[in-house]
N, C-alpha and C positions, 0 to 999 in steps of 0.2 A: 574547115579546119580552124580558121581564125575565130569563127563564131563559137566553136566548141571550147577553145582556149579562154575566150572572153567570158563565157557562161561559167567555166570552172573558176576563174579568178573572182568573179562577182560572188559565187557560192561560198568561196573560201573567206571572203571579206565579211559576208553576212554572218557566217558561222562564228567568226572570231569576235565580232561585235556582240553576239549573243552570249558570249563566255564572260563570266565575272572576272574582274581584274583583281590580282592580289594587292592588298592595301598595306601601306606602311604607317598609316595614321594611328592604328591600334596595334600594340605589340601583344602577342599571345605567347606566354612562356610556361613551359613544363617545368616544375620544380623538383620532380623525382629525378633520381640519377638513373633508374632503370625501372622496368616493369618485369614482374615474375610470371612464368608459365609453369604449371605443375607437370613434371614428368610422370608422376604416378597416374594422373588422369590421362595424359597423352598416350601413354603405352597400353591402356586398356583396349581389349579387342572389341568390346561393345561400348556404344555410346551411352554413358550413364553419369548421373550427377553424384559426386561425393562431397563430403564436408571437409575435404583436404584444404587446409589453409595455405598450402605452398604457392597456390596460384592466385591468391587474393591480393588485390592492390587497392590502395586508397591514392587515387590520382589527385595530385595537388597542382593547380595551375592558377596563373594570374593574368589579367588583361589590363594594359596600361594605355591611356589615351595620350598620344604624343602630339596631337594636333591642337588647334585652337577652337575646335567646334565641340559642342555637346552632341553626343550620339546616343540614340536609343538602341539597346541590344536585347536579345532574349536568350537567356542561358538556363537550361533546366538542369539542376545538379542531381536530379534523379535519373538522368538519362544521357548516355553517350550513343551516338548512332554510327553505324557502319557503312552508310551510303558513301560511294565515292564521288568526288567532284564531278566526274563525267555523268554519273547517274543523276545527280542533283541538277545538272544543267540540261538533262535530256527532256524534261517535261515540266510544265508549270506547277504540277501537283507537288513536286519535290522542292521547288524554289521557294523556301520560306525563310526560316531562321533557324539554323541547326548547328550544334557542336558535335563534330564527328571525330572519331579516332581512325587513324590509318596505320595499318601494319604492312611493311614492305620487306621483302626477302633480298638478300644481298645479291642474289643472281637475277633479280628482277622477274622472277617466275610469278605466275598468277596465283594469288591466294584465294581460296574459296571463302566467301563470306556473304552473309545476308542480313539485311534489315537492321534491327536495333538491339542494343543491349544496355542495360542500366540496372541500378539497384532498386528501381521501381518495379522490376519484373518479379513475378511470384512463381515459386515452384509449386505446381499444382497438379493434381490428378484430373485428367479429362472427365472422368466419371463423377467427380465430386464438385464440378463447377457450379456455383450458385447463379444460375442465369437470372433469376428474379432480382437478386442483388445487383447484378450488373446492369440490367434494364433500369432499375431505380437509379443507379449511379449516373447513367447517361441522361435519363429524363431529368435529374436534378441539375446537372451541369447545364444542359440546354435551356432549362427554364431560367436559371440565373443569368445566363448569357443574353437571353431575350429581354429580361427585365432590365439589363444594364445597357441595352441598346447596341449590342454587338451585332453587325450586319450579316455575319456568316455563322450560322449555327450548324450547318451541315458539317463543315470541318471543325467540329466542336472541340476536338482534343487540342488543336493548334491554337484556336481562339482562346481556349481556357489557359494554355500555356502562356500566351501573351498577358493575359490578366494577371497570372500569378508569378511569372518569371521575367517580366520585362523590367529594365532599369536604365537609368541615364548615367553614362560615363562622361564625366566632366574633364576638361583639359588638365593634364598633369595628374589625373586621378588613377589610382590602381585599385582593383577589386580582386579578391582571392576566392577560389572555388575548390570544392572537394567532391569527388565522384568515386564511388566504389565499382571496381571492375575485376571480374574473375577470368583467368586464362588457364587452360583453353575453354572455348565455349562450344558446346555441342548442340546439335539441332533439337534434341529433346531434353536439353538441360534446363532451359529457362523458357517460360511461356508467359505472354501477356494476354490481353484481350484482342489481340489481332496479329501479332508478329512473332516469329521465332528467329533466332540469331545464332550463328556459330562461325568460327575460324577453324581451318584445318592446318596444322603445323607439321613440319618435318624437322625433328630435333637436330638433324645433321646440318641444318642451314642456319645462317645468321639472320636475324630479323631486327627492324627498327620500328619504333612506335612514335607517332606524332599526332597532334590535334589539328583540326581544320574547322574554322567557323565560317559558315557561308550564310549571307543574309541578302534576300531580294527586297529592297525597300518598297517597291510597288505592291508586291503581294502582302507584306506586312501592313502597309497603309490601308489597303482594302479590307483588312480584317478589323481595323480599329473603329470603335464607336466615335461619334462626333465629338463628344466631350474630350476624348483623349487626343484627337486631332487638333482641337482648339488649344489644349494644353501645350502640345509640342510647338504649335505656331507662336503662341504667346511668349514661350521661353526660348525661341529660336533654336529648337532641338531637331536634329536631323535623324532620320531612321538610317542606320548604318547600311551601306550597300556595297557588297564585295566579298572578298575572301581574305581570311587571316590565317597564315600558317605558322605553327609553332616550331620550335626546335625539335630535333630528333633525339630519342634515347633508345638504348638497347633493350631487346627482349632477352631475358635471362631464364633459362630452363633450370629447374631444380627439383 
């Protein structure tokens, strides 16, 4: 019995150590007062996309460095993700550098959600996808990454995101960002070249919206080419490691 208790305690300690710690070095702040969700789309019997502007949101947020360190971060303004922190911590594939949005109900009931949503997504007809164009896009990205000495071209989308969306946040510096988000999101509403995304709401409930930024410095560092690592070292810049959680704002149905 004592051995079982000891094993349980050790397992708990190891699990806790593997979880990212919430950081206060960088402040993440939502500047919107609320986010809107369209009741017109929510009340439809079938899942379909409409051009209803009632659920369209331009999410404005800022990140402020309250520490005395220079931090490297990766924020893609064309993409917010719906992965939960639990999912992000579950496997090394997810532990990268991501800006996620989280929607919670007032009664703490589970909200169904999947993968990614962002204004980079295309509304497409599956029968009209230009696969040759997509193959050319992937080939072009991988070729550029290889020429630039990026070590990982298998996970080319993330490596390319680092190349295009990484920045250094200096002490006492603030940067502002805008992302487009439409609510509700249906499973056949938006399609990218790999993921679908949706939330299911109950208009009788109250919901809150917040952002969470998670970054695993080891994973990001392993994706960087040598010249970028040298740049960070010469400028005494750290890759941010941890979780930053924003303030909460209400979801408003209209």
